[in-house]
TIKE-191395 format. One record per residue: x, y, z of N, C-alpha, C, CB in turn; chain; residue number from 1; residue in one letter. Coordinates in nm, 2 decimals, padded with zeros to 4 digits. Glycine has a CB too. Example, Ala and Ser with C-alpha at 12.3 -4.5 7.8 and 13.67 -1.06 7.14 Angstrom:
2
> n_east_n_north_n_up_ca_east_ca_north_ca_up_c_east_c_north_c_up_cb_east_cb_north_cb_up_cadena_num_residuo
> 01.32_-00.57_00.78_01.23_-00.45_00.78_01.32_-00.33_00.78_01.13_-00.45_00.90_A_1_a $
> 01.28_-00.22_00.71_01.37_-00.11_00.71_01.29_00.00_00.79_01.41_-00.06_00.57_A_2_s $
This chain:
179
> n_east_n_north_n_up_ca_east_ca_north_ca_up_c_east_c_north_c_up_cb_east_cb_north_cb_up_cadena_num_residuo
> 01.92_-00.15_-00.91_01.81_-00.11_-00.83_01.72_-00.01_-00.91_01.85_-00.05_-00.69_A_1_m $
> 01.59_-00.04_-00.93_01.51_00.05_-01.01_01.49_00.18_-00.94_01.38_-00.01_-01.05_A_2_p $
> 01.49_00.29_-01.01_01.46_00.42_-00.95_01.32_00.47_-00.98_01.56_00.53_-00.99_A_3_t $
> 01.25_00.39_-01.06_01.11_00.41_-01.10_01.04_00.28_-01.10_01.09_00.48_-01.24_A_4_q $
> 00.91_00.28_-01.06_00.84_00.15_-01.06_00.82_00.10_-01.20_00.71_00.16_-00.98_A_5_p $
> 00.83_-00.03_-01.22_00.80_-00.09_-01.35_00.64_-00.08_-01.36_00.84_-00.23_-01.37_A_6_p $
> 00.60_-00.08_-01.48_00.45_-00.08_-01.51_00.41_-00.22_-01.49_00.41_-00.03_-01.65_A_7_v $
> 00.31_-00.24_-01.40_00.25_-00.37_-01.38_00.10_-00.37_-01.43_00.25_-00.41_-01.22_A_8_l $
> 00.06_-00.48_-01.49_-00.07_-00.48_-01.55_-00.14_-00.61_-01.49_-00.08_-00.48_-01.70_A_9_t $
> -00.27_-00.60_-01.47_-00.35_-00.71_-01.44_-00.47_-00.71_-01.54_-00.41_-00.70_-01.29_A_10_t $
> -00.56_-00.80_-01.51_-00.68_-00.81_-01.61_-00.75_-00.68_-01.62_-00.77_-00.92_-01.56_A_11_a $
> -00.76_-00.60_-01.51_-00.84_-00.48_-01.51_-00.76_-00.35_-01.48_-00.95_-00.49_-01.42_A_12_r $
> -00.64_-00.36_-01.43_-00.56_-00.25_-01.38_-00.43_-00.23_-01.44_-00.55_-00.27_-01.23_A_13_l $
> -00.39_-00.10_-01.43_-00.25_-00.06_-01.47_-00.19_00.00_-01.34_-00.24_00.04_-01.59_A_14_i $
> -00.08_-00.04_-01.30_00.00_00.01_-01.19_00.12_00.08_-01.25_00.03_-00.09_-01.08_A_15_l $
> 00.14_00.21_-01.22_00.25_00.28_-01.28_00.31_00.38_-01.18_00.21_00.34_-01.41_A_16_r $
> 00.42_00.45_-01.22_00.47_00.55_-01.14_00.38_00.67_-01.13_00.61_00.60_-01.20_A_17_a $
> 00.38_00.74_-01.02_00.30_00.86_-01.00_00.36_00.97_-01.08_00.30_00.90_-00.85_A_18_h $
> 00.28_01.06_-01.13_00.32_01.18_-01.20_00.25_01.30_-01.13_00.29_01.17_-01.35_A_19_t $
> 00.29_01.42_-01.17_00.22_01.54_-01.11_00.07_01.53_-01.15_00.28_01.66_-01.17_A_20_r $
> 00.03_01.47_-01.26_-00.11_01.47_-01.30_-00.19_01.38_-01.20_-00.12_01.41_-01.44_A_21_d $
> -00.13_01.30_-01.12_-00.20_01.22_-01.02_-00.24_01.29_-00.89_-00.13_01.09_-00.99_A_22_d $
> -00.18_01.41_-00.88_-00.19_01.48_-00.75_-00.33_01.51_-00.71_-00.12_01.62_-00.76_A_23_f $
> -00.42_01.56_-00.80_-00.55_01.60_-00.76_-00.63_01.47_-00.72_-00.62_01.67_-00.87_A_24_l $
> -00.62_01.37_-00.79_-00.69_01.24_-00.76_-00.64_01.19_-00.62_-00.67_01.13_-00.87_A_25_d $
> -00.51_01.19_-00.60_-00.45_01.15_-00.48_-00.50_01.23_-00.36_-00.30_01.15_-00.48_A_26_s $
> -00.51_01.36_-00.38_-00.55_01.45_-00.28_-00.70_01.43_-00.25_-00.53_01.60_-00.32_A_27_h $
> -00.78_01.41_-00.35_-00.92_01.38_-00.32_-00.94_01.25_-00.24_-01.00_01.36_-00.46_A_28_a $
> -00.86_01.15_-00.27_-00.87_01.02_-00.20_-00.82_01.04_-00.05_-00.78_00.91_-00.27_A_29_m $
> -00.71_01.10_-00.03_-00.65_01.11_00.10_-00.72_01.22_00.19_-00.50_01.15_00.09_A_30_w $
> -00.81_01.29_00.13_-00.89_01.39_00.21_-01.03_01.34_00.23_-00.89_01.52_00.15_A_31_s $
> -01.06_01.22_00.18_-01.19_01.16_00.20_-01.20_01.09_00.34_-01.22_01.06_00.08_A_32_d $
> -01.31_01.13_00.41_-01.32_01.07_00.55_-01.33_00.91_00.55_-01.44_01.12_00.61_A_33_p $
> -01.39_00.86_00.45_-01.40_00.71_00.44_-01.26_00.65_00.42_-01.49_00.67_00.32_A_34_e $
> -01.17_00.71_00.35_-01.04_00.65_00.33_-00.95_00.66_00.46_-00.97_00.72_00.21_A_35_v $
> -00.96_00.77_00.52_-00.87_00.80_00.63_-00.92_00.75_00.77_-00.83_00.94_00.64_A_36_i $
> -01.04_00.70_00.77_-01.11_00.66_00.89_-01.02_00.57_00.97_-01.24_00.59_00.86_A_37_r $
> -00.95_00.47_00.91_-00.87_00.38_00.98_-00.72_00.41_00.96_-00.89_00.24_00.94_A_38_y $
> -00.69_00.52_00.89_-00.55_00.55_00.86_-00.52_00.69_00.92_-00.51_00.54_00.71_A_39_i $
> -00.51_00.70_01.05_-00.48_00.83_01.11_-00.61_00.91_01.14_-00.40_00.91_01.02_A_40_g $
> -00.72_00.90_01.07_-00.84_00.96_01.11_-00.85_01.11_01.07_-00.86_00.95_01.25_A_41_g $
> -00.75_01.17_01.01_-00.75_01.31_00.98_-00.72_01.33_00.83_-00.64_01.38_01.06_A_42_k $
> -00.81_01.40_00.76_-00.80_01.42_00.61_-00.66_01.49_00.59_-00.91_01.51_00.56_A_43_p $
> -00.60_01.45_00.48_-00.47_01.51_00.44_-00.49_01.64_00.37_-00.39_01.41_00.36_A_44_s $
> -00.40_01.74_00.40_-00.40_01.86_00.33_-00.33_01.84_00.19_-00.33_01.97_00.41_A_45_t $
> -00.34_01.95_00.11_-00.27_01.94_-00.02_-00.12_01.93_00.01_-00.30_02.07_-00.10_A_46_r $
> -00.07_02.00_00.10_00.07_01.99_00.14_00.11_01.85_00.18_00.11_02.09_00.25_A_47_e $
> 00.03_01.79_00.26_00.06_01.65_00.31_00.06_01.55_00.19_-00.03_01.61_00.42_A_48_e $
> -00.04_01.57_00.10_-00.04_01.48_-00.01_00.07_01.50_-00.10_-00.18_01.50_-00.09_A_49_v $
> 00.11_01.62_-00.12_00.23_01.65_-00.21_00.35_01.58_-00.15_00.25_01.80_-00.23_A_50_w $
> 00.37_01.60_-00.01_00.48_01.53_00.05_00.48_01.38_00.04_00.49_01.57_00.20_A_51_a $
> 00.36_01.32_00.04_00.34_01.18_00.03_00.38_01.14_-00.11_00.19_01.14_00.05_A_52_r $
> 00.35_01.21_-00.22_00.39_01.18_-00.35_00.54_01.18_-00.37_00.32_01.27_-00.46_A_53_l $
> 00.60_01.28_-00.30_00.75_01.30_-00.31_00.81_01.18_-00.23_00.79_01.43_-00.25_A_54_l $
> 00.75_01.14_-00.12_00.80_01.03_-00.04_00.79_00.90_-00.13_00.72_01.01_00.09_A_55_r $
> 00.69_00.88_-00.20_00.68_00.77_-00.29_00.80_00.76_-00.39_00.54_00.77_-00.37_A_56_y $
> 00.82_00.87_-00.45_00.94_00.88_-00.55_01.07_00.85_-00.47_00.94_01.02_-00.62_A_57_a $
> 01.08_00.91_-00.35_01.20_00.89_-00.28_01.23_00.74_-00.24_01.20_00.97_-00.15_A_58_g $
> 01.12_00.67_-00.21_01.14_00.53_-00.18_01.20_00.45_-00.30_01.00_00.46_-00.15_A_59_h $
> 01.15_00.48_-00.42_01.21_00.42_-00.54_01.35_00.45_-00.56_01.13_00.46_-00.67_A_60_w $
> 01.39_00.58_-00.54_01.52_00.63_-00.56_01.62_00.57_-00.46_01.53_00.78_-00.56_A_61_t $
> 01.58_00.56_-00.33_01.67_00.52_-00.22_01.66_00.37_-00.20_01.63_00.59_-00.10_A_62_m $
> 01.55_00.31_-00.22_01.53_00.17_-00.18_01.51_00.07_-00.30_01.42_00.16_-00.08_A_63_l $
> 01.47_00.12_-00.41_01.44_00.03_-00.52_01.30_-00.03_-00.52_01.54_-00.08_-00.53_A_64_g $
> 01.22_00.02_-00.43_01.07_-00.02_-00.42_00.99_00.10_-00.36_01.06_-00.15_-00.33_A_65_y $
> 00.86_00.09_-00.38_00.78_00.20_-00.33_00.63_00.17_-00.37_00.83_00.33_-00.39_A_66_g $
> 00.57_00.28_-00.40_00.43_00.28_-00.44_00.40_00.30_-00.58_00.35_00.39_-00.35_A_67_y $
> 00.29_00.25_-00.63_00.23_00.27_-00.76_00.10_00.34_-00.75_00.22_00.13_-00.84_A_68_w $
> 00.07_00.42_-00.85_-00.07_00.47_-00.87_-00.14_00.36_-00.94_-00.08_00.61_-00.94_A_69_v $
> -00.27_00.33_-00.91_-00.35_00.23_-00.97_-00.46_00.30_-01.05_-00.41_00.13_-00.86_A_70_v $
> -00.47_00.26_-01.18_-00.57_00.31_-01.26_-00.64_00.20_-01.33_-00.51_00.41_-01.37_A_71_r $
> -00.77_00.22_-01.36_-00.84_00.12_-01.44_-00.79_00.11_-01.58_-01.00_00.15_-01.44_A_72_e $
> -00.76_-00.01_-01.63_-00.70_-00.03_-01.76_-00.79_00.03_-01.87_-00.68_-00.17_-01.79_A_73_k $
> -00.91_00.01_-01.87_-01.00_00.05_-01.99_-01.03_00.20_-01.98_-01.13_-00.03_-01.98_A_74_d $
> -01.06_00.25_-01.87_-01.11_00.39_-01.86_-01.00_00.49_-01.82_-01.22_00.40_-01.76_A_75_s $
> -00.89_00.44_-01.76_-00.79_00.53_-01.70_-00.83_00.59_-01.57_-00.76_00.64_-01.80_A_76_g $
> -00.95_00.56_-01.52_-01.00_00.61_-01.39_-00.90_00.58_-01.28_-01.14_00.56_-01.36_A_77_r $
> -00.88_00.68_-01.19_-00.80_00.66_-01.07_-00.87_00.57_-00.97_-00.78_00.80_-01.00_A_78_f $
> -00.79_00.46_-00.93_-00.85_00.36_-00.84_-00.79_00.39_-00.70_-00.81_00.22_-00.89_A_79_i $
> -00.66_00.41_-00.69_-00.59_00.43_-00.57_-00.44_00.42_-00.57_-00.65_00.33_-00.46_A_80_g $
> -00.38_00.38_-00.46_-00.24_00.37_-00.45_-00.20_00.24_-00.38_-00.17_00.49_-00.39_A_81_e $
> -00.10_00.18_-00.42_-00.06_00.05_-00.35_00.09_00.04_-00.37_-00.13_-00.07_-00.42_A_82_v $
> 00.15_-00.03_-00.27_00.30_-00.05_-00.28_00.36_-00.10_-00.15_00.36_00.08_-00.32_A_83_g $
> 00.49_-00.09_-00.15_00.58_-00.13_-00.04_00.66_-00.01_00.01_00.67_-00.25_-00.08_A_84_l $
> 00.68_-00.01_00.14_00.75_00.11_00.19_00.83_00.07_00.31_00.65_00.22_00.23_A_85_a $
> 00.92_00.16_00.35_00.99_00.15_00.48_00.97_00.29_00.54_01.15_00.12_00.46_A_86_d $
> 00.88_00.29_00.63_00.84_00.42_00.70_00.92_00.45_00.82_00.69_00.42_00.73_A_87_y $
> 01.01_00.36_00.86_01.08_00.38_00.99_00.99_00.41_01.10_01.19_00.49_00.97_A_88_q $
> 00.88_00.33_01.11_00.78_00.35_01.21_00.83_00.33_01.35_00.66_00.26_01.19_A_89_r $
> 00.78_00.41_01.44_00.81_00.39_01.59_00.71_00.29_01.64_00.81_00.53_01.66_A_90_d $
> 00.73_00.16_01.61_00.64_00.06_01.65_00.72_-00.06_01.71_00.55_00.01_01.53_A_91_i $
> 00.66_-00.13_01.80_00.72_-00.25_01.86_00.63_-00.37_01.84_00.74_-00.23_02.02_A_92_e $
> 00.68_-00.48_01.79_00.82_-00.49_01.75_00.85_-00.41_01.62_00.86_-00.64_01.73_A_93_p $
> 00.97_-00.38_01.60_01.02_-00.30_01.49_00.99_-00.37_01.35_01.17_-00.27_01.50_A_94_s $
> 00.96_-00.29_01.25_00.94_-00.35_01.12_01.07_-00.32_01.03_00.82_-00.28_01.05_A_95_l $
> 01.18_-00.28_01.10_01.30_-00.24_01.03_01.35_-00.36_00.94_01.41_-00.21_01.13_A_96_a $
> 01.38_-00.33_00.82_01.43_-00.43_00.73_01.32_-00.52_00.66_01.52_-00.52_00.80_A_97_g $
> 01.20_-00.49_00.69_01.08_-00.57_00.64_01.00_-00.47_00.55_01.00_-00.63_00.75_A_98_t $
> 00.99_-00.49_00.42_00.91_-00.40_00.34_00.76_-00.41_00.39_00.91_-00.44_00.19_A_99_p $
> 00.70_-00.30_00.40_00.56_-00.29_00.45_00.46_-00.26_00.34_00.55_-00.18_00.56_A_100_e $
> 00.37_-00.36_00.32_00.27_-00.35_00.22_00.16_-00.25_00.26_00.21_-00.48_00.18_A_101_m $
> 00.11_-00.17_00.17_00.00_-00.08_00.20_-00.08_-00.05_00.08_00.06_00.05_00.26_A_102_g $
> -00.21_-00.01_00.10_-00.30_00.02_-00.01_-00.41_00.11_00.04_-00.36_-00.11_-00.07_A_103_w $
> -00.45_00.19_-00.05_-00.57_00.28_-00.03_-00.64_00.30_-00.16_-00.52_00.42_00.04_A_104_a $
> -00.77_00.29_-00.16_-00.85_00.30_-00.28_-00.96_00.40_-00.26_-00.91_00.17_-00.32_A_105_l $
> -01.00_00.47_-00.37_-01.11_00.56_-00.36_-01.24_00.49_-00.32_-01.13_00.63_-00.50_A_106_s $
> -01.31_00.54_-00.23_-01.43_00.48_-00.17_-01.53_00.43_-00.27_-01.49_00.56_-00.07_A_107_p $
> -01.55_00.51_-00.38_-01.65_00.47_-00.48_-01.61_00.34_-00.55_-01.66_00.58_-00.59_A_108_a $
> -01.49_00.29_-00.53_-01.45_00.17_-00.60_-01.42_00.06_-00.50_-01.32_00.20_-00.68_A_109_l $
> -01.46_00.07_-00.38_-01.45_-00.04_-00.28_-01.55_-00.15_-00.32_-01.48_00.02_-00.13_A_110_h $
> -01.51_-00.27_-00.28_-01.60_-00.38_-00.30_-01.60_-00.44_-00.44_-01.74_-00.34_-00.27_A_111_g $
> -01.50_-00.40_-00.53_-01.50_-00.46_-00.66_-01.38_-00.55_-00.68_-01.49_-00.35_-00.76_A_112_h $
> -01.30_-00.58_-00.57_-01.19_-00.67_-00.58_-01.06_-00.60_-00.63_-01.22_-00.78_-00.67_A_113_g $
> -01.07_-00.47_-00.65_-00.95_-00.39_-00.70_-00.83_-00.40_-00.61_-00.98_-00.25_-00.73_A_114_y $
> -00.86_-00.39_-00.48_-00.75_-00.39_-00.38_-00.67_-00.52_-00.39_-00.80_-00.36_-00.24_A_115_a $
> -00.75_-00.63_-00.38_-00.68_-00.76_-00.39_-00.60_-00.78_-00.51_-00.79_-00.87_-00.37_A_116_t $
> -00.66_-00.74_-00.63_-00.59_-00.75_-00.76_-00.46_-00.67_-00.76_-00.69_-00.71_-00.87_A_117_e $
> -00.47_-00.55_-00.71_-00.35_-00.46_-00.71_-00.24_-00.51_-00.62_-00.39_-00.32_-00.68_A_118_a $
> -00.29_-00.55_-00.50_-00.19_-00.60_-00.40_-00.12_-00.72_-00.45_-00.26_-00.62_-00.26_A_119_v $
> -00.20_-00.81_-00.51_-00.14_-00.94_-00.56_-00.03_-00.90_-00.67_-00.25_-01.03_-00.62_A_120_r $
> -00.06_-00.81_-00.75_00.03_-00.77_-00.86_00.16_-00.72_-00.80_-00.03_-00.66_-00.95_A_121_a $
> 00.15_-00.64_-00.69_00.27_-00.59_-00.63_00.35_-00.70_-00.56_00.24_-00.48_-00.52_A_122_v $
> 00.28_-00.79_-00.49_00.34_-00.90_-00.42_00.40_-01.00_-00.52_00.24_-00.97_-00.33_A_123_l $
> 00.34_-01.02_-00.63_00.40_-01.11_-00.74_00.54_-01.04_-00.78_00.31_-01.12_-00.86_A_124_d $
> 00.54_-00.91_-00.80_00.66_-00.84_-00.84_00.76_-00.86_-00.73_00.63_-00.69_-00.86_A_125_w $
> 00.72_-00.84_-00.60_00.82_-00.85_-00.49_00.87_-00.99_-00.48_00.75_-00.81_-00.36_A_126_a $
> 00.78_-01.09_-00.50_00.83_-01.23_-00.49_00.93_-01.26_-00.60_00.71_-01.33_-00.50_A_127_d $
> 00.92_-01.21_-00.71_01.02_-01.23_-00.82_01.15_-01.17_-00.78_00.97_-01.17_-00.95_A_128_e $
> 01.15_-01.05_-00.72_01.27_-00.98_-00.68_01.34_-01.03_-00.56_01.24_-00.83_-00.66_A_129_r $
> 01.26_-01.07_-00.46_01.31_-01.11_-00.33_01.23_-01.24_-00.29_01.30_-01.00_-00.22_A_130_w $
> 01.26_-01.35_-00.34_01.19_-01.47_-00.31_01.20_-01.52_-00.16_01.23_-01.59_-00.40_A_131_p $
> 01.31_-01.47_-00.10_01.33_-01.51_00.04_01.29_-01.40_00.14_01.48_-01.54_00.06_A_132_d $
> 01.22_-01.29_00.10_01.19_-01.18_00.18_01.05_-01.19_00.24_01.21_-01.05_00.11_A_133_a $
> 01.03_-01.17_00.36_00.91_-01.16_00.43_00.86_-01.01_00.41_00.91_-01.20_00.58_A_134_e $
> 00.73_-00.99_00.40_00.67_-00.86_00.41_00.57_-00.85_00.52_00.60_-00.82_00.27_A_135_t $
> 00.53_-00.73_00.56_00.44_-00.71_00.67_00.34_-00.60_00.63_00.52_-00.67_00.80_A_136_a $
> 00.24_-00.59_00.71_00.15_-00.48_00.70_00.08_-00.46_00.84_00.03_-00.50_00.59_A_137_c $
> 00.04_-00.33_00.86_-00.03_-00.30_00.99_-00.17_-00.25_00.95_00.05_-00.20_01.07_A_138_i $
> -00.27_-00.30_01.03_-00.41_-00.26_01.00_-00.48_-00.24_01.13_-00.48_-00.37_00.91_A_139_i $
> -00.57_-00.14_01.13_-00.65_-00.12_01.25_-00.75_-00.24_01.26_-00.73_00.02_01.24_A_140_a $
> -00.77_-00.29_01.39_-00.85_-00.40_01.41_-00.99_-00.39_01.35_-00.86_-00.44_01.55_A_141_p $
> -01.05_-00.27_01.35_-01.19_-00.25_01.30_-01.19_-00.24_01.15_-01.25_-00.13_01.36_A_142_e $
> -01.08_-00.23_01.08_-01.08_-00.22_00.93_-01.09_-00.36_00.87_-00.94_-00.15_00.88_A_143_n $
> -01.21_-00.41_00.88_-01.24_-00.54_00.83_-01.22_-00.57_00.68_-01.39_-00.58_00.86_A_144_e $
> -01.24_-00.46_00.60_-01.22_-00.48_00.46_-01.07_-00.50_00.43_-01.27_-00.35_00.38_A_145_a $
> -00.98_-00.42_00.49_-00.84_-00.44_00.46_-00.79_-00.57_00.52_-00.76_-00.32_00.52_A_146_s $
> -00.84_-00.61_00.64_-00.80_-00.74_00.69_-00.84_-00.85_00.60_-00.87_-00.76_00.83_A_147_l $
> -00.96_-00.84_00.53_-01.00_-00.95_00.43_-00.90_-00.95_00.32_-01.14_-00.92_00.38_A_148_r $
> -00.86_-00.83_00.26_-00.76_-00.82_00.15_-00.63_-00.89_00.20_-00.74_-00.68_00.11_A_149_v $
> -00.59_-00.85_00.32_-00.46_-00.90_00.37_-00.46_-01.05_00.37_-00.43_-00.84_00.51_A_150_a $
> -00.57_-01.11_00.43_-00.58_-01.25_00.44_-00.58_-01.32_00.30_-00.70_-01.29_00.52_A_151_h $
> -00.65_-01.26_00.21_-00.66_-01.32_00.07_-00.53_-01.33_00.00_-00.76_-01.23_-00.02_A_152_k $
> -00.44_-01.24_00.03_-00.31_-01.24_-00.04_-00.20_-01.31_00.05_-00.27_-01.10_-00.07_A_153_v $
> -00.24_-01.37_00.16_-00.14_-01.45_00.23_-00.09_-01.39_00.36_-00.03_-01.48_00.15_A_154_g $
> -00.14_-01.27_00.41_-00.09_-01.22_00.54_-00.16_-01.29_00.65_-00.11_-01.07_00.54_A_155_y $
> -00.09_-01.31_00.76_-00.15_-01.37_00.88_-00.11_-01.29_01.00_-00.09_-01.52_00.90_A_156_r $
> -00.21_-01.28_01.09_-00.18_-01.20_01.21_-00.06_-01.25_01.28_-00.30_-01.20_01.31_A_157_e $
> 00.03_-01.16_01.31_00.16_-01.19_01.38_00.14_-01.15_01.53_00.28_-01.11_01.32_A_158_h $
> 00.09_-01.03_01.55_00.06_-00.99_01.69_-00.02_-00.86_01.69_00.19_-00.97_01.77_A_159_l $
> -00.07_-00.83_01.81_-00.14_-00.70_01.83_-00.06_-00.61_01.91_-00.28_-00.73_01.89_A_160_r $
> -00.05_-00.49_01.87_00.04_-00.39_01.93_-00.03_-00.25_01.93_00.17_-00.38_01.86_A_161_t $
> 00.04_-00.15_01.97_-00.01_-00.02_01.97_00.08_00.07_01.88_-00.01_00.05_02.12_A_162_i $
> 00.01_00.15_01.79_00.09_00.24_01.71_00.02_00.37_01.71_00.09_00.19_01.56_A_163_y $
> 00.09_00.47_01.75_00.04_00.61_01.77_-00.08_00.61_01.86_00.01_00.67_01.63_A_164_k $
> -00.07_00.53_01.97_-00.17_00.53_02.07_-00.30_00.45_02.03_-00.21_00.67_02.10_A_165_g $
> -00.30_00.38_01.92_-00.41_00.31_01.87_-00.38_00.16_01.86_-00.46_00.36_01.73_A_166_q $
> -00.48_00.08_01.89_-00.46_-00.07_01.87_-00.43_-00.10_01.72_-00.59_-00.15_01.92_A_167_p $
> -00.34_-00.19_01.70_-00.30_-00.22_01.56_-00.26_-00.36_01.55_-00.17_-00.13_01.52_A_168_t $
> -00.30_-00.42_01.44_-00.27_-00.56_01.41_-00.15_-00.56_01.32_-00.39_-00.64_01.35_A_169_i $
> -00.04_-00.63_01.35_00.07_-00.65_01.27_00.06_-00.79_01.20_00.21_-00.64_01.35_A_170_m $
> 00.06_-00.78_01.07_00.05_-00.91_00.99_00.18_-00.93_00.91_-00.07_-00.90_00.89_A_171_l $
> 00.21_-01.06_00.89_00.33_-01.09_00.81_00.29_-01.19_00.71_00.44_-01.15_00.91_A_172_r $
> 00.37_-01.19_00.60_00.35_-01.28_00.49_00.48_-01.35_00.46_00.30_-01.20_00.36_A_173_r $
> 00.48_-01.48_00.46_00.60_-01.56_00.45_00.66_-01.54_00.31_00.56_-01.71_00.47_A_174_a $
> 00.79_-01.55_00.30_00.86_-01.54_00.17_00.80_-01.65_00.08_01.01_-01.55_00.19_A_175_p $
> 00.81_-01.62_-00.05_00.76_-01.72_-00.15_00.84_-01.85_-00.14_00.77_-01.66_-00.29_A_176_r $
> 00.97_-01.83_-00.12_01.06_-01.95_-00.11_01.02_-02.04_00.01_01.21_-01.91_-00.09_A_177_a $
> 00.95_-01.99_00.11_00.91_-02.07_00.22_00.77_-02.14_00.20_00.91_-01.99_00.35_A_178_a $
> 00.70_-02.10_00.10_00.57_-02.16_00.08_00.57_-02.29_00.01_00.48_-02.06_-00.01_A_179_k $
């Protein structure tokens, strides 16, 4: 079981482990109103972002999967964060045992296909490791951009539920072995 994410590369992106040097970029992204509009609605403090980065590292150590920082291959510019997690969410139906795909990108870089490219890279990695595993994601119904990304990479609406008092769409992606 890996304790650090492998480096993944795409035509335009590098996905790698977070370092302390990613903290300021991550904080800028997670405190941007455009980013958090559909993800809790409240800008993250420095303390919350630091806890998030530590949680990312903990996922890799405890579960062998987690999040990557995404940077542009040519410039090194921070794009965002993408990965798989087990958040032990208090949601019905439960996501227990199902890796949950998630992504967030800096707003200045929305609309360039980076999210789809990065999510596909992570799902390709996951499909190689667990060809029989289903993954899931949850998205606010009004987050049309993320719903488009989810559909492009194979997620389909499973059901609509409530999470933290808000309407939420739960999507699932069939295992590669089932396709």
